[in-house]
PDB file of N, CA, C and O in Angstrom:
ATOM      1  N   UNK A   1      38.335 -33.468  22.077  1.00  0.00           N
ATOM      2  CA  UNK A   1      39.329 -32.427  22.304  1.00  0.00           C
ATOM      3  C   UNK A   1      38.747 -31.079  21.894  1.00  0.00           C
ATOM      4  O   UNK A   1      38.091 -30.970  20.859  1.00  0.00           O
ATOM      5  N   UNK A   2      38.986 -30.071  22.695  1.00  0.00           N
ATOM      6  CA  UNK A   2      38.472 -28.735  22.444  1.00  0.00           C
ATOM      7  C   UNK A   2      39.365 -28.021  21.436  1.00  0.00           C
ATOM      8  O   UNK A   2      40.409 -27.474  21.790  1.00  0.00           O
ATOM      9  N   UNK A   3      38.934 -28.035  20.166  1.00  0.00           N
ATOM     10  CA  UNK A   3      39.745 -27.429  19.110  1.00  0.00           C
ATOM     11  C   UNK A   3      39.654 -25.907  19.104  1.00  0.00           C
ATOM     12  O   UNK A   3      40.425 -25.245  18.410  1.00  0.00           O
ATOM     13  N   UNK A   4      38.711 -25.342  19.878  1.00  0.00           N
ATOM     14  CA  UNK A   4      38.626 -23.884  19.942  1.00  0.00           C
ATOM     15  C   UNK A   4      39.724 -23.307  20.833  1.00  0.00           C
ATOM     16  O   UNK A   4      40.037 -22.120  20.741  1.00  0.00           O
ATOM     17  N   UNK A   5      40.299 -24.125  21.678  1.00  0.00           N
ATOM     18  CA  UNK A   5      41.385 -23.685  22.551  1.00  0.00           C
ATOM     19  C   UNK A   5      42.683 -23.658  21.763  1.00  0.00           C
ATOM     20  O   UNK A   5      42.990 -24.590  21.020  1.00  0.00           O
ATOM     21  N   UNK A   6      43.426 -22.606  21.928  1.00  0.00           N
ATOM     22  CA  UNK A   6      44.694 -22.461  21.209  1.00  0.00           C
ATOM     23  C   UNK A   6      45.688 -23.531  21.646  1.00  0.00           C
ATOM     24  O   UNK A   6      45.813 -23.829  22.834  1.00  0.00           O
ATOM     25  N   UNK A   7      46.385 -24.097  20.685  1.00  0.00           N
ATOM     26  CA  UNK A   7      47.370 -25.145  20.971  1.00  0.00           C
ATOM     27  C   UNK A   7      48.448 -24.644  21.924  1.00  0.00           C
ATOM     28  O   UNK A   7      48.958 -25.414  22.738  1.00  0.00           O
ATOM     29  N   UNK A   8      48.795 -23.380  21.837  1.00  0.00           N
ATOM     30  CA  UNK A   8      49.850 -22.835  22.698  1.00  0.00           C
ATOM     31  C   UNK A   8      49.447 -22.828  24.175  1.00  0.00           C
ATOM     32  O   UNK A   8      50.304 -22.691  25.048  1.00  0.00           O
ATOM     33  N   UNK A   9      48.166 -22.972  24.457  1.00  0.00           N
ATOM     34  CA  UNK A   9      47.716 -22.988  25.850  1.00  0.00           C
ATOM     35  C   UNK A   9      47.335 -24.390  26.324  1.00  0.00           C
ATOM     36  O   UNK A   9      46.788 -24.550  27.415  1.00  0.00           O
ATOM     37  N   UNK A  10      47.625 -25.416  25.498  1.00  0.00           N
ATOM     38  CA  UNK A  10      47.320 -26.786  25.901  1.00  0.00           C
ATOM     39  C   UNK A  10      48.163 -27.221  27.087  1.00  0.00           C
ATOM     40  O   UNK A  10      49.322 -26.831  27.229  1.00  0.00           O
ATOM     41  N   UNK A  11      47.562 -28.027  27.921  1.00  0.00           N
ATOM     42  CA  UNK A  11      48.275 -28.668  29.024  1.00  0.00           C
ATOM     43  C   UNK A  11      48.993 -29.910  28.490  1.00  0.00           C
ATOM     44  O   UNK A  11      48.822 -30.289  27.331  1.00  0.00           O
ATOM     45  N   UNK A  12      49.788 -30.528  29.342  1.00  0.00           N
ATOM     46  CA  UNK A  12      50.455 -31.770  28.968  1.00  0.00           C
ATOM     47  C   UNK A  12      49.405 -32.826  28.601  1.00  0.00           C
ATOM     48  O   UNK A  12      49.581 -33.573  27.638  1.00  0.00           O
ATOM     49  N   UNK A  13      48.328 -32.883  29.362  1.00  0.00           N
ATOM     50  CA  UNK A  13      47.272 -33.857  29.097  1.00  0.00           C
ATOM     51  C   UNK A  13      46.627 -33.623  27.725  1.00  0.00           C
ATOM     52  O   UNK A  13      46.297 -34.578  27.022  1.00  0.00           O
ATOM     53  N   UNK A  14      46.453 -32.365  27.352  1.00  0.00           N
ATOM     54  CA  UNK A  14      45.867 -32.058  26.046  1.00  0.00           C
ATOM     55  C   UNK A  14      46.835 -32.399  24.911  1.00  0.00           C
ATOM     56  O   UNK A  14      46.406 -32.822  23.837  1.00  0.00           O
ATOM     57  N   UNK A  15      48.123 -32.219  25.141  1.00  0.00           N
ATOM     58  CA  UNK A  15      49.124 -32.635  24.152  1.00  0.00           C
ATOM     59  C   UNK A  15      49.060 -34.150  23.978  1.00  0.00           C
ATOM     60  O   UNK A  15      49.111 -34.651  22.855  1.00  0.00           O
ATOM     61  N   UNK A  16      48.949 -34.873  25.079  1.00  0.00           N
ATOM     62  CA  UNK A  16      48.831 -36.331  25.002  1.00  0.00           C
ATOM     63  C   UNK A  16      47.581 -36.732  24.217  1.00  0.00           C
ATOM     64  O   UNK A  16      47.619 -37.669  23.420  1.00  0.00           O
ATOM     65  N   UNK A  17      46.491 -36.029  24.443  1.00  0.00           N
ATOM     66  CA  UNK A  17      45.248 -36.310  23.719  1.00  0.00           C
ATOM     67  C   UNK A  17      45.423 -36.056  22.222  1.00  0.00           C
ATOM     68  O   UNK A  17      44.942 -36.835  21.399  1.00  0.00           O
ATOM     69  N   UNK A  18      46.107 -34.970  21.870  1.00  0.00           N
ATOM     70  CA  UNK A  18      46.353 -34.647  20.467  1.00  0.00           C
ATOM     71  C   UNK A  18      47.211 -35.729  19.805  1.00  0.00           C
ATOM     72  O   UNK A  18      46.911 -36.172  18.696  1.00  0.00           O
ATOM     73  N   UNK A  19      48.273 -36.151  20.487  1.00  0.00           N
ATOM     74  CA  UNK A  19      49.138 -37.204  19.944  1.00  0.00           C
ATOM     75  C   UNK A  19      48.336 -38.491  19.763  1.00  0.00           C
ATOM     76  O   UNK A  19      48.478 -39.186  18.757  1.00  0.00           O
ATOM     77  N   UNK A  20      47.503 -38.795  20.735  1.00  0.00           N
ATOM     78  CA  UNK A  20      46.681 -40.009  20.656  1.00  0.00           C
ATOM     79  C   UNK A  20      45.748 -39.965  19.448  1.00  0.00           C
ATOM     80  O   UNK A  20      45.549 -40.977  18.775  1.00  0.00           O
ATOM     81  N   UNK A  21      45.174 -38.785  19.174  1.00  0.00           N
ATOM     82  CA  UNK A  21      44.248 -38.625  18.049  1.00  0.00           C
ATOM     83  C   UNK A  21      44.983 -38.580  16.708  1.00  0.00           C
ATOM     84  O   UNK A  21      44.557 -39.211  15.741  1.00  0.00           O
ATOM     85  N   UNK A  22      46.070 -37.844  16.656  1.00  0.00           N
ATOM     86  CA  UNK A  22      46.769 -37.615  15.395  1.00  0.00           C
ATOM     87  C   UNK A  22      47.767 -38.706  15.039  1.00  0.00           C
ATOM     88  O   UNK A  22      47.942 -39.036  13.866  1.00  0.00           O
ATOM     89  N   UNK A  23      48.416 -39.260  16.044  1.00  0.00           N
ATOM     90  CA  UNK A  23      49.502 -40.218  15.808  1.00  0.00           C
ATOM     91  C   UNK A  23      49.431 -41.376  16.809  1.00  0.00           C
ATOM     92  O   UNK A  23      50.343 -41.569  17.613  1.00  0.00           O
ATOM     93  N   UNK A  24      48.345 -42.135  16.751  1.00  0.00           N
ATOM     94  CA  UNK A  24      48.190 -43.222  17.734  1.00  0.00           C
ATOM     95  C   UNK A  24      49.326 -44.237  17.690  1.00  0.00           C
ATOM     96  O   UNK A  24      49.638 -44.848  18.712  1.00  0.00           O
ATOM     97  N   UNK A  25      49.944 -44.428  16.544  1.00  0.00           N
ATOM     98  CA  UNK A  25      51.042 -45.388  16.433  1.00  0.00           C
ATOM     99  C   UNK A  25      52.261 -44.948  17.236  1.00  0.00           C
ATOM    100  O   UNK A  25      53.091 -45.780  17.603  1.00  0.00           O
ATOM    101  N   UNK A  26      52.379 -43.662  17.512  1.00  0.00           N
ATOM    102  CA  UNK A  26      53.526 -43.124  18.252  1.00  0.00           C
ATOM    103  C   UNK A  26      53.218 -42.897  19.726  1.00  0.00           C
ATOM    104  O   UNK A  26      54.090 -42.493  20.496  1.00  0.00           O
ATOM    105  N   UNK A  27      51.987 -43.156  20.108  1.00  0.00           N
ATOM    106  CA  UNK A  27      51.564 -42.846  21.477  1.00  0.00           C
ATOM    107  C   UNK A  27      52.429 -43.552  22.511  1.00  0.00           C
ATOM    108  O   UNK A  27      52.853 -42.936  23.489  1.00  0.00           O
ATOM    109  N   UNK A  28      52.692 -44.834  22.307  1.00  0.00           N
ATOM    110  CA  UNK A  28      53.475 -45.566  23.309  1.00  0.00           C
ATOM    111  C   UNK A  28      54.888 -45.000  23.423  1.00  0.00           C
ATOM    112  O   UNK A  28      55.455 -44.955  24.514  1.00  0.00           O
ATOM    113  N   UNK A  29      55.450 -44.571  22.306  1.00  0.00           N
ATOM    114  CA  UNK A  29      56.799 -44.001  22.311  1.00  0.00           C
ATOM    115  C   UNK A  29      56.814 -42.631  22.970  1.00  0.00           C
ATOM    116  O   UNK A  29      57.710 -42.321  23.755  1.00  0.00           O
ATOM    117  N   UNK A  30      55.828 -41.820  22.652  1.00  0.00           N
ATOM    118  CA  UNK A  30      55.850 -40.422  23.079  1.00  0.00           C
ATOM    119  C   UNK A  30      55.242 -40.152  24.448  1.00  0.00           C
ATOM    120  O   UNK A  30      55.600 -39.168  25.095  1.00  0.00           O
ATOM    121  N   UNK A  31      54.334 -41.002  24.899  1.00  0.00           N
ATOM    122  CA  UNK A  31      53.612 -40.713  26.136  1.00  0.00           C
ATOM    123  C   UNK A  31      54.541 -40.456  27.321  1.00  0.00           C
ATOM    124  O   UNK A  31      54.426 -39.430  27.990  1.00  0.00           O
ATOM    125  N   UNK A  32      55.452 -41.376  27.578  1.00  0.00           N
ATOM    126  CA  UNK A  32      56.357 -41.205  28.721  1.00  0.00           C
ATOM    127  C   UNK A  32      57.238 -39.973  28.553  1.00  0.00           C
ATOM    128  O   UNK A  32      57.485 -39.244  29.514  1.00  0.00           O
ATOM    129  N   UNK A  33      57.715 -39.742  27.323  1.00  0.00           N
ATOM    130  CA  UNK A  33      58.595 -38.600  27.080  1.00  0.00           C
ATOM    131  C   UNK A  33      57.858 -37.276  27.264  1.00  0.00           C
ATOM    132  O   UNK A  33      58.411 -36.326  27.817  1.00  0.00           O
ATOM    133  N   UNK A  34      56.616 -37.214  26.802  1.00  0.00           N
ATOM    134  CA  UNK A  34      55.830 -35.986  26.950  1.00  0.00           C
ATOM    135  C   UNK A  34      55.614 -35.672  28.428  1.00  0.00           C
ATOM    136  O   UNK A  34      55.741 -34.526  28.857  1.00  0.00           O
ATOM    137  N   UNK A  35      55.289 -36.700  29.190  1.00  0.00           N
ATOM    138  CA  UNK A  35      55.074 -36.506  30.624  1.00  0.00           C
ATOM    139  C   UNK A  35      56.397 -36.168  31.317  1.00  0.00           C
ATOM    140  O   UNK A  35      56.466 -35.228  32.108  1.00  0.00           O
ATOM    141  N   UNK A  36      57.435 -36.934  31.018  1.00  0.00           N
ATOM    142  CA  UNK A  36      58.743 -36.721  31.661  1.00  0.00           C
ATOM    143  C   UNK A  36      59.282 -35.316  31.411  1.00  0.00           C
ATOM    144  O   UNK A  36      59.830 -34.689  32.317  1.00  0.00           O
ATOM    145  N   UNK A  37      59.129 -34.824  30.190  1.00  0.00           N
ATOM    146  CA  UNK A  37      59.686 -33.522  29.822  1.00  0.00           C
ATOM    147  C   UNK A  37      58.664 -32.393  29.918  1.00  0.00           C
ATOM    148  O   UNK A  37      58.941 -31.256  29.538  1.00  0.00           O
ATOM    149  N   UNK A  38      57.475 -32.723  30.432  1.00  0.00           N
ATOM    150  CA  UNK A  38      56.441 -31.712  30.674  1.00  0.00           C
ATOM    151  C   UNK A  38      56.158 -30.888  29.409  1.00  0.00           C
ATOM    152  O   UNK A  38      56.208 -29.658  29.430  1.00  0.00           O
ATOM    153  N   UNK A  39      55.862 -31.590  28.316  1.00  0.00           N
ATOM    154  CA  UNK A  39      55.655 -30.920  27.032  1.00  0.00           C
ATOM    155  C   UNK A  39      54.219 -30.414  26.939  1.00  0.00           C
ATOM    156  O   UNK A  39      53.276 -31.180  26.736  1.00  0.00           O
ATOM    157  N   UNK A  40      54.090 -29.135  27.089  1.00  0.00           N
ATOM    158  CA  UNK A  40      52.797 -28.459  26.967  1.00  0.00           C
ATOM    159  C   UNK A  40      52.596 -28.067  25.497  1.00  0.00           C
ATOM    160  O   UNK A  40      53.431 -28.359  24.641  1.00  0.00           O
ATOM    161  N   UNK A  41      51.493 -27.416  25.234  1.00  0.00           N
ATOM    162  CA  UNK A  41      51.225 -26.966  23.872  1.00  0.00           C
ATOM    163  C   UNK A  41      52.277 -26.001  23.354  1.00  0.00           C
ATOM    164  O   UNK A  41      52.664 -26.060  22.187  1.00  0.00           O
ATOM    165  N   UNK A  42      52.732 -25.123  24.213  1.00  0.00           N
ATOM    166  CA  UNK A  42      53.765 -24.159  23.810  1.00  0.00           C
ATOM    167  C   UNK A  42      55.042 -24.882  23.380  1.00  0.00           C
ATOM    168  O   UNK A  42      55.658 -24.519  22.379  1.00  0.00           O
ATOM    169  N   UNK A  43      55.436 -25.904  24.139  1.00  0.00           N
ATOM    170  CA  UNK A  43      56.631 -26.684  23.789  1.00  0.00           C
ATOM    171  C   UNK A  43      56.383 -27.509  22.529  1.00  0.00           C
ATOM    172  O   UNK A  43      57.276 -27.647  21.692  1.00  0.00           O
ATOM    173  N   UNK A  44      55.182 -28.056  22.390  1.00  0.00           N
ATOM    174  CA  UNK A  44      54.840 -28.841  21.200  1.00  0.00           C
ATOM    175  C   UNK A  44      55.038 -28.015  19.933  1.00  0.00           C
ATOM    176  O   UNK A  44      55.585 -28.503  18.944  1.00  0.00           O
ATOM    177  N   UNK A  45      54.593 -26.772  19.969  1.00  0.00           N
ATOM    178  CA  UNK A  45      54.700 -25.911  18.794  1.00  0.00           C
ATOM    179  C   UNK A  45      56.147 -25.583  18.429  1.00  0.00           C
ATOM    180  O   UNK A  45      56.415 -25.133  17.316  1.00  0.00           O
ATOM    181  N   UNK A  46      57.071 -25.802  19.346  1.00  0.00           N
ATOM    182  CA  UNK A  46      58.485 -25.502  19.105  1.00  0.00           C
ATOM    183  C   UNK A  46      59.310 -26.738  18.738  1.00  0.00           C
ATOM    184  O   UNK A  46      60.518 -26.637  18.525  1.00  0.00           O
ATOM    185  N   UNK A  47      58.662 -27.896  18.664  1.00  0.00           N
ATOM    186  CA  UNK A  47      59.397 -29.135  18.375  1.00  0.00           C
ATOM    187  C   UNK A  47      60.079 -29.092  17.013  1.00  0.00           C
ATOM    188  O   UNK A  47      59.529 -28.590  16.033  1.00  0.00           O
ATOM    189  N   UNK A  48      61.267 -29.624  16.984  1.00  0.00           N
ATOM    190  CA  UNK A  48      62.051 -29.784  15.755  1.00  0.00           C
ATOM    191  C   UNK A  48      62.425 -31.258  15.631  1.00  0.00           C
ATOM    192  O   UNK A  48      62.160 -32.053  16.533  1.00  0.00           O
ATOM    193  N   UNK A  49      63.044 -31.615  14.505  1.00  0.00           N
ATOM    194  CA  UNK A  49      63.421 -33.008  14.256  1.00  0.00           C
ATOM    195  C   UNK A  49      64.282 -33.580  15.374  1.00  0.00           C
ATOM    196  O   UNK A  49      64.028 -34.689  15.846  1.00  0.00           O
ATOM    197  N   UNK A  50      65.288 -32.841  15.797  1.00  0.00           N
ATOM    198  CA  UNK A  50      66.192 -33.373  16.814  1.00  0.00           C
ATOM    199  C   UNK A  50      65.478 -33.594  18.148  1.00  0.00           C
ATOM    200  O   UNK A  50      65.849 -34.485  18.913  1.00  0.00           O
ATOM    201  N   UNK A  51      64.448 -32.779  18.427  1.00  0.00           N
ATOM    202  CA  UNK A  51      63.675 -33.006  19.643  1.00  0.00           C
ATOM    203  C   UNK A  51      62.929 -34.331  19.568  1.00  0.00           C
ATOM    204  O   UNK A  51      62.910 -35.103  20.527  1.00  0.00           O
ATOM    205  N   UNK A  52      62.310 -34.586  18.405  1.00  0.00           N
ATOM    206  CA  UNK A  52      61.575 -35.841  18.241  1.00  0.00           C
ATOM    207  C   UNK A  52      62.506 -37.040  18.372  1.00  0.00           C
ATOM    208  O   UNK A  52      62.139 -38.067  18.941  1.00  0.00           O
ATOM    209  N   UNK A  53      63.701 -36.895  17.844  1.00  0.00           N
ATOM    210  CA  UNK A  53      64.679 -37.972  17.957  1.00  0.00           C
ATOM    211  C   UNK A  53      65.012 -38.231  19.431  1.00  0.00           C
ATOM    212  O   UNK A  53      65.095 -39.381  19.863  1.00  0.00           O
ATOM    213  N   UNK A  54      65.198 -37.165  20.186  1.00  0.00           N
ATOM    214  CA  UNK A  54      65.481 -37.307  21.614  1.00  0.00           C
ATOM    215  C   UNK A  54      64.293 -37.900  22.372  1.00  0.00           C
ATOM    216  O   UNK A  54      64.466 -38.551  23.402  1.00  0.00           O
ATOM    217  N   UNK A  55      63.084 -37.670  21.851  1.00  0.00           N
ATOM    218  CA  UNK A  55      61.880 -38.208  22.485  1.00  0.00           C
ATOM    219  C   UNK A  55      61.594 -39.646  22.081  1.00  0.00           C
ATOM    220  O   UNK A  55      60.649 -40.257  22.582  1.00  0.00           O
ATOM    221  N   UNK A  56      62.409 -40.194  21.174  1.00  0.00           N
ATOM    222  CA  UNK A  56      62.262 -41.599  20.817  1.00  0.00           C
ATOM    223  C   UNK A  56      61.704 -41.878  19.443  1.00  0.00           C
ATOM    224  O   UNK A  56      61.517 -43.038  19.076  1.00  0.00           O
ATOM    225  N   UNK A  57      61.428 -40.823  18.663  1.00  0.00           N
ATOM    226  CA  UNK A  57      60.946 -41.010  17.293  1.00  0.00           C
ATOM    227  C   UNK A  57      62.153 -40.888  16.374  1.00  0.00           C
ATOM    228  O   UNK A  57      62.531 -39.785  15.979  1.00  0.00           O
ATOM    229  N   UNK A  58      62.754 -42.017  16.037  1.00  0.00           N
ATOM    230  CA  UNK A  58      63.981 -42.013  15.249  1.00  0.00           C
ATOM    231  C   UNK A  58      63.771 -42.069  13.755  1.00  0.00           C
ATOM    232  O   UNK A  58      64.629 -41.633  12.988  1.00  0.00           O
ATOM    233  N   UNK A  59      62.625 -42.607  13.329  1.00  0.00           N
ATOM    234  CA  UNK A  59      62.352 -42.752  11.905  1.00  0.00           C
ATOM    235  C   UNK A  59      62.065 -41.382  11.291  1.00  0.00           C
ATOM    236  O   UNK A  59      61.178 -40.662  11.749  1.00  0.00           O
ATOM    237  N   UNK A  60      62.818 -41.030  10.258  1.00  0.00           N
ATOM    238  CA  UNK A  60      62.693 -39.711   9.642  1.00  0.00           C
ATOM    239  C   UNK A  60      61.307 -39.473   9.054  1.00  0.00           C
ATOM    240  O   UNK A  60      60.783 -38.363   9.149  1.00  0.00           O
ATOM    241  N   UNK A  61      60.713 -40.482   8.456  1.00  0.00           N
ATOM    242  CA  UNK A  61      59.374 -40.332   7.878  1.00  0.00           C
ATOM    243  C   UNK A  61      58.339 -40.050   8.971  1.00  0.00           C
ATOM    244  O   UNK A  61      57.448 -39.220   8.790  1.00  0.00           O
ATOM    245  N   UNK A  62      58.462 -40.739  10.090  1.00  0.00           N
ATOM    246  CA  UNK A  62      57.559 -40.509  11.214  1.00  0.00           C
ATOM    247  C   UNK A  62      57.756 -39.108  11.791  1.00  0.00           C
ATOM    248  O   UNK A  62      56.789 -38.438  12.154  1.00  0.00           O
ATOM    249  N   UNK A  63      59.000 -38.677  11.873  1.00  0.00           N
ATOM    250  CA  UNK A  63      59.278 -37.321  12.348  1.00  0.00           C
ATOM    251  C   UNK A  63      58.597 -36.294  11.453  1.00  0.00           C
ATOM    252  O   UNK A  63      57.985 -35.342  11.937  1.00  0.00           O
ATOM    253  N   UNK A  64      58.709 -36.495  10.148  1.00  0.00           N
ATOM    254  CA  UNK A  64      58.124 -35.547   9.199  1.00  0.00           C
ATOM    255  C   UNK A  64      56.602 -35.502   9.310  1.00  0.00           C
ATOM    256  O   UNK A  64      56.002 -34.434   9.196  1.00  0.00           O
ATOM    257  N   UNK A  65      55.982 -36.653   9.532  1.00  0.00           N
ATOM    258  CA  UNK A  65      54.522 -36.690   9.704  1.00  0.00           C
ATOM    259  C   UNK A  65      54.107 -35.872  10.923  1.00  0.00           C
ATOM    260  O   UNK A  65      53.171 -35.075  10.859  1.00  0.00           O
ATOM    261  N   UNK A  66      54.806 -36.074  12.022  1.00  0.00           N
ATOM    262  CA  UNK A  66      54.482 -35.341  13.244  1.00  0.00           C
ATOM    263  C   UNK A  66      54.751 -33.852  13.063  1.00  0.00           C
ATOM    264  O   UNK A  66      53.931 -33.016  13.444  1.00  0.00           O
ATOM    265  N   UNK A  67      55.902 -33.523  12.482  1.00  0.00           N
ATOM    266  CA  UNK A  67      56.250 -32.111  12.288  1.00  0.00           C
ATOM    267  C   UNK A  67      55.286 -31.410  11.339  1.00  0.00           C
ATOM    268  O   UNK A  67      55.025 -30.217  11.498  1.00  0.00           O
ATOM    269  N   UNK A  68      54.757 -32.124  10.364  1.00  0.00           N
ATOM    270  CA  UNK A  68      53.774 -31.533   9.455  1.00  0.00           C
ATOM    271  C   UNK A  68      52.507 -31.160  10.222  1.00  0.00           C
ATOM    272  O   UNK A  68      51.935 -30.092  10.004  1.00  0.00           O
ATOM    273  N   UNK A  69      52.073 -32.042  11.115  1.00  0.00           N
ATOM    274  CA  UNK A  69      50.890 -31.730  11.916  1.00  0.00           C
ATOM    275  C   UNK A  69      51.162 -30.604  12.911  1.00  0.00           C
ATOM    276  O   UNK A  69      50.279 -29.792  13.185  1.00  0.00           O
ATOM    277  N   UNK A  70      52.370 -30.553  13.449  1.00  0.00           N
ATOM    278  CA  UNK A  70      52.741 -29.452  14.341  1.00  0.00           C
ATOM    279  C   UNK A  70      52.753 -28.137  13.553  1.00  0.00           C
ATOM    280  O   UNK A  70      52.333 -27.099  14.064  1.00  0.00           O
ATOM    281  N   UNK A  71      53.232 -28.187  12.323  1.00  0.00           N
ATOM    282  CA  UNK A  71      53.226 -26.989  11.478  1.00  0.00           C
ATOM    283  C   UNK A  71      51.789 -26.506  11.237  1.00  0.00           C
ATOM    284  O   UNK A  71      51.529 -25.302  11.248  1.00  0.00           O
ATOM    285  N   UNK A  72      50.877 -27.425  11.023  1.00  0.00           N
ATOM    286  CA  UNK A  72      49.469 -27.040  10.858  1.00  0.00           C
ATOM    287  C   UNK A  72      48.933 -26.351  12.112  1.00  0.00           C
ATOM    288  O   UNK A  72      48.156 -25.400  12.022  1.00  0.00           O
ATOM    289  N   UNK A  73      49.354 -26.837  13.279  1.00  0.00           N
ATOM    290  CA  UNK A  73      48.960 -26.170  14.529  1.00  0.00           C
ATOM    291  C   UNK A  73      49.530 -24.758  14.595  1.00  0.00           C
ATOM    292  O   UNK A  73      48.841 -23.830  15.018  1.00  0.00           O
ATOM    293  N   UNK A  74      50.789 -24.590  14.178  1.00  0.00           N
ATOM    294  CA  UNK A  74      51.418 -23.262  14.174  1.00  0.00           C
ATOM    295  C   UNK A  74      50.674 -22.313  13.236  1.00  0.00           C
ATOM    296  O   UNK A  74      50.429 -21.154  13.570  1.00  0.00           O
ATOM    297  N   UNK A  75      50.323 -22.823  12.066  1.00  0.00           N
ATOM    298  CA  UNK A  75      49.594 -22.000  11.091  1.00  0.00           C
ATOM    299  C   UNK A  75      48.249 -21.567  11.679  1.00  0.00           C
ATOM    300  O   UNK A  75      47.850 -20.411  11.537  1.00  0.00           O
ATOM    301  N   UNK A  76      47.552 -22.496  12.340  1.00  0.00           N
ATOM    302  CA  UNK A  76      46.272 -22.147  12.959  1.00  0.00           C
ATOM    303  C   UNK A  76      46.460 -21.076  14.029  1.00  0.00           C
ATOM    304  O   UNK A  76      45.626 -20.181  14.165  1.00  0.00           O
ATOM    305  N   UNK A  77      47.541 -21.163  14.783  1.00  0.00           N
ATOM    306  CA  UNK A  77      47.842 -20.128  15.779  1.00  0.00           C
ATOM    307  C   UNK A  77      48.018 -18.765  15.102  1.00  0.00           C
ATOM    308  O   UNK A  77      47.498 -17.756  15.578  1.00  0.00           O
ATOM    309  N   UNK A  78      48.752 -18.749  13.990  1.00  0.00           N
ATOM    310  CA  UNK A  78      48.972 -17.500  13.261  1.00  0.00           C
ATOM    311  C   UNK A  78      47.658 -16.939  12.714  1.00  0.00           C
ATOM    312  O   UNK A  78      47.423 -15.732  12.769  1.00  0.00           O
ATOM    313  N   UNK A  79      46.813 -17.810  12.193  1.00  0.00           N
ATOM    314  CA  UNK A  79      45.512 -17.376  11.674  1.00  0.00           C
ATOM    315  C   UNK A  79      44.685 -16.771  12.801  1.00  0.00           C
ATOM    316  O   UNK A  79      44.050 -15.732  12.620  1.00  0.00           O
ATOM    317  N   UNK A  80      44.692 -17.417  13.962  1.00  0.00           N
ATOM    318  CA  UNK A  80      43.951 -16.887  15.108  1.00  0.00           C
ATOM    319  C   UNK A  80      44.494 -15.522  15.523  1.00  0.00           C
ATOM    320  O   UNK A  80      43.725 -14.620  15.855  1.00  0.00           O
ATOM    321  N   UNK A  81      45.821 -15.371  15.503  1.00  0.00           N
ATOM    322  CA  UNK A  81      46.426 -14.077  15.830  1.00  0.00           C
ATOM    323  C   UNK A  81      45.982 -13.001  14.846  1.00  0.00           C
ATOM    324  O   UNK A  81      45.616 -11.895  15.242  1.00  0.00           O
ATOM    325  N   UNK A  82      46.018 -13.338  13.566  1.00  0.00           N
ATOM    326  CA  UNK A  82      45.607 -12.377  12.536  1.00  0.00           C
ATOM    327  C   UNK A  82      44.131 -12.030  12.637  1.00  0.00           C
ATOM    328  O   UNK A  82      43.746 -10.876  12.447  1.00  0.00           O
ATOM    329  N   UNK A  83      43.308 -13.024  12.935  1.00  0.00           N
ATOM    330  CA  UNK A  83      41.880 -12.760  13.121  1.00  0.00           C
ATOM    331  C   UNK A  83      41.659 -11.783  14.264  1.00  0.00           C
ATOM    332  O   UNK A  83      40.826 -10.881  14.172  1.00  0.00           O
ATOM    333  N   UNK A  84      42.415 -11.969  15.345  1.00  0.00           N
ATOM    334  CA  UNK A  84      42.306 -11.072  16.484  1.00  0.00           C
ATOM    335  C   UNK A  84      42.722  -9.661  16.142  1.00  0.00           C
ATOM    336  O   UNK A  84      42.070  -8.698  16.546  1.00  0.00           O
ATOM    337  N   UNK A  85      43.805  -9.535  15.398  1.00  0.00           N
ATOM    338  CA  UNK A  85      44.292  -8.214  14.993  1.00  0.00           C
ATOM    339  C   UNK A  85      43.275  -7.549  14.058  1.00  0.00           C
ATOM    340  O   UNK A  85      42.938  -6.378  14.232  1.00  0.00           O
ATOM    341  N   UNK A  86      42.796  -8.294  13.079  1.00  0.00           N
ATOM    342  CA  UNK A  86      41.855  -7.726  12.111  1.00  0.00           C
ATOM    343  C   UNK A  86      40.538  -7.344  12.751  1.00  0.00           C
ATOM    344  O   UNK A  86      39.963  -6.314  12.401  1.00  0.00           O
ATOM    345  N   UNK A  87      40.047  -8.142  13.676  1.00  0.00           N
ATOM    346  CA  UNK A  87      38.776  -7.817  14.319  1.00  0.00           C
ATOM    347  C   UNK A  87      38.912  -6.564  15.179  1.00  0.00           C
ATOM    348  O   UNK A  87      37.957  -5.801  15.325  1.00  0.00           O
ATOM    349  N   UNK A  88      40.108  -6.350  15.752  1.00  0.00           N
ATOM    350  CA  UNK A  88      40.343  -5.120  16.525  1.00  0.00           C
ATOM    351  C   UNK A  88      40.378  -3.905  15.617  1.00  0.00           C
ATOM    352  O   UNK A  88      39.947  -2.822  16.013  1.00  0.00           O
ATOM    353  N   UNK A  89      40.887  -4.071  14.403  1.00  0.00           N
ATOM    354  CA  UNK A  89      41.012  -2.950  13.464  1.00  0.00           C
ATOM    355  C   UNK A  89      39.664  -2.518  12.904  1.00  0.00           C
ATOM    356  O   UNK A  89      39.454  -1.334  12.643  1.00  0.00           O
ATOM    357  N   UNK A  90      38.756  -3.456  12.718  1.00  0.00           N
ATOM    358  CA  UNK A  90      37.512  -3.164  12.030  1.00  0.00           C
ATOM    359  C   UNK A  90      36.307  -3.054  12.966  1.00  0.00           C
ATOM    360  O   UNK A  90      35.188  -2.825  12.505  1.00  0.00           O
ATOM    361  N   UNK A  91      36.520  -3.213  14.262  1.00  0.00           N
ATOM    362  CA  UNK A  91      35.376  -3.104  15.172  1.00  0.00           C
ATOM    363  C   UNK A  91      35.066  -1.628  15.409  1.00  0.00           C
ATOM    364  O   UNK A  91      35.972  -0.799  15.494  1.00  0.00           O
ATOM    365  N   UNK A  92      33.775  -1.310  15.514  1.00  0.00           N
ATOM    366  CA  UNK A  92      33.379   0.097  15.697  1.00  0.00           C
ATOM    367  C   UNK A  92      33.724   0.641  17.063  1.00  0.00           C
ATOM    368  O   UNK A  92      33.449   1.805  17.352  1.00  0.00           O
TER     369      UNK A  92
END
């Protein structure tokens, strides 16, 4: 998986790849839902507990594991944004 690409620009296929890598135990549950609901990287970053429940992840502990990894993706997006802003400020 190309980790240099921003999660917000991931395709549905890249989201499926991320789920497969990060949460293989949930792949069978989430695969059909991700495809059916066309969950791209932008949608992935907006997932909340109730969304996961609707997608078939009912166990609260499993939801929290997935949401923690989604939060890490959001943080990386913010870091990339800040890096872009800072590099624009300090470039000659």
